[in-house]
N, C-alpha and C positions, 0 to 999 in steps of 0.2 A: 606252359613257361614262358613268361615274358623276357625278352633280352633285349637290352640296350647296346647299341654299338656306338662308341665315338669316332666320328671320322673328320679326316682333315683335308683342306685342298692345299695342295702342295706344287711346288713347279716340278715338270717333268725333269727326269735326270738327265737328259743331254742338254737342258736349257745353260745359256752362256750367260753367268751371274754377272751382273752390273750395280751400280749403285748412282744414286743422283744426291741433289742437295749437299753437296759436300760430303759424300759418302755417309749420310744419315737416314737415307730411304732406300729401300729396295726398288729398282727398274722393273716394273711389272711389264713395259712395252715389248711386245713380241713375245711374252712368255705364254708356253701352253701349260695349263694346269691340269693337274691328274688327281684322282683320289689315292691317297696316301697308300703305298704298297702294303704295309704292314695292317693297315685298317683294313684293306681288302681281304686278307688272310683271315683276321677276327671275324668279319662279316660273313665270310664263305662258312664259317663254323657253324656261325649262329644260325645260318639258313640250314644247314646239316642238322643241327640239333631239333628244329622245330620242323623239318621236313613232314609231311604227311597230316598237318594240321597238328602237331603237337605243340602249338605256341604262335607266338608272333615275335618279328624282328622290329623294332624302331631303330633308325638311325638318326644321330643329333651331332649337329655341326655349329660351333660359334664362329660366324663369319658373316659378312655382307652379301648384299644381294648378287655379287658376282660369283659367289659359290654355288650358286644352284644348280648349272650346270652339271657338277661334281655330284651333288645330293640326289638329283636324278638318275645318275649313273648307279648310285647305290640302289636306288628303286628299282632299276632297270635290272639288276643282279638279282633281287629277289626279296630286299627288305619290302616289309608289310606298309609301312608309312615312315615320315621323316619330321624331324623339327630343325627348325635354323633360329639360333637364337643371335639377332639382329644385332651383331657388335663386332668390330674389327679383334681379333684374337690378339691381345696386348704381351701376353706372355702365357707360361704353363699354369701359373697361378690362377690367373684370370679365368682361364679356360676352365681347371678344373673347379673353381668357385661356381662359376654359372652354371656348368653341368650338375654339380652336386645339387644346386637349389630345384633344378627342374625335378631331379629324382626324388629330393625328398616330397615332393607334390604328387610324385607319380612313379608308385614302388614298382620296382623290377626284380625279377629273380637271379640275373644274372647282369653283369654288366663289363664289357668287354673294350678294349682299346688295342691299338696296334702297340709294339713295345716301343715305339718312338716314331716322330716325324721324321722324314728325310730330309726337311729342311733345317730344323734346329737341333737334331738328334738327341734331345734334351732326355727322354723318359722318364718323365717326372709326373705326367697326368695322373696314370694309375695308382701311383703311391699316393699323390694327394687326394684323390677321389676316395681311397681308403679311409684316408685320415679324417677327410672331412664329412664322410658318411658313417664314422666308426663302423666300417666293414673291414674283415682281411682281405689283404691285397696280394696278389702274388705276379711279378713282373717277369717278363722274358719266360713266357711258357712255351714249351714246343708240343705239348700233347694234353688234349681236353677231352674229357668223358664225364658224362653224368649219368647216375644212377640213383632214383629214388631223390631223395633230399641234399645229396651228397655230391660233390665234384672231385675227380680223382686229375690232379695234374702232373705233368713233369716237366723238369727243368733240367739242363745242362749244368753241371757245378764244375770246379776243379778236378779233375781226375774220375769223373764218372756223372752219374744222374742223381737225382733228389725226385721222390716221389709223394706228393702230398695229398692228403685227402681233407677236404674244406666244406663245410656245411654251407648252403645258400642261405641266403644271397653273398656274393662276394665279387672283389673287382679283379681282372687277369688281364696283364699287356701280353699280346700274342704274338709270337715270332714266326720264323718259317718252320714248316712242319705241322703247325696246327691243322692245316687246312691248305688245299689248293685253291689257288682264287678261281674265281667263276667268270666267263666270259658271257655278258647277257645277251641273250637271243633275241630275235626279232619279236616274238610275243612278249617277251620283260620289256623290250622299249617302249613299245605300244602302250603297255598298261602302264608303265611309270608314269605316261601324261597326265593319267586320271589320279594316282594314288595321292593321300592325305600329304601335304607338307604344310605344317604349320610353322607360323613365324611367330616368335614372341621378344618382347622386349628385355634387355638384359637388366640385372639387379646391380644396384650401385655396391660397388666394393673398391677398398682402398687398395693401390697399386703399390709394389715396393720396388719395382725396377725400372730403368728407363734405358734405352739405346742412345750411346753417345756416339759410336761410330761403327761402319763395317770395313772390313777390309779383305781383300782376298789374299790366297796364300801366295807365298813368296815364290816367284817362277824357280824352276828347278836347276840347280847349277850344272856345268859340264861334267862328264864322267870321264874320270883318268883311268885308262887300263894300265895295268902293270903286269909284265910277264910274269908267268908261272915259275921261271927260271931265277927269278930277281926277289925274293921275299924279303930281303933287306932293305929294298926300296918300298916295298909294301909299307914295312913297320916304319919307315923314315916319313912317307907321308900321313900315316894314321897318326904320327907323334907330332909333326910340324904344322900340318894343315888342317886335319881332322879333329888333333888333338883328344882323341878319346884313349890315348893311351899315354 
């Protein structure tokens, strides 16, 4: 079985976010970048499914040369080989289109993504890939099993769980629960240096969005404490200040 895992290069969750050029560019100075945690989950499940010689796992990233340390980490975790599409990821549409063109030229049995990237939290790429490839697509799955030519996936829905059976190939956006992220060992780190990392140029595609500006969330206001013995005061504040009643 051939599995493709889409990975993103994202700022570490502890990063202090700032912007430059009149809030039109993300300031990368001093930022530690990591493999997107949800993509790590997808990669871990792909490795489990192909363990013991049952297939191969290719990771693909749309990014410039600065993303290669993250790609090498994915190889160290256990991916068979890697592809970098040499372009700055403009938006989810751009990423999905570039990846879809690679898949059309290199068939895979299963395409996995994380449920979302932790920088933009869009949850769009998996669905877009399914549409561009004319394949079934299921997002935010919590469980993934393969038997024969079919997959069984589990999703959380309001008030319960949804279990689906889907023929291969298909696209899935993986969430926590699908697998436990794997920590690369020394052998994996050493072997990652010699594993194939192909760099290909992007195809031309029309873009439909532009970033006008970024802004950080407004600082939190001060908390007002109201005595439990004075519910009337609480009602007054909710009415006059919070204006929720």
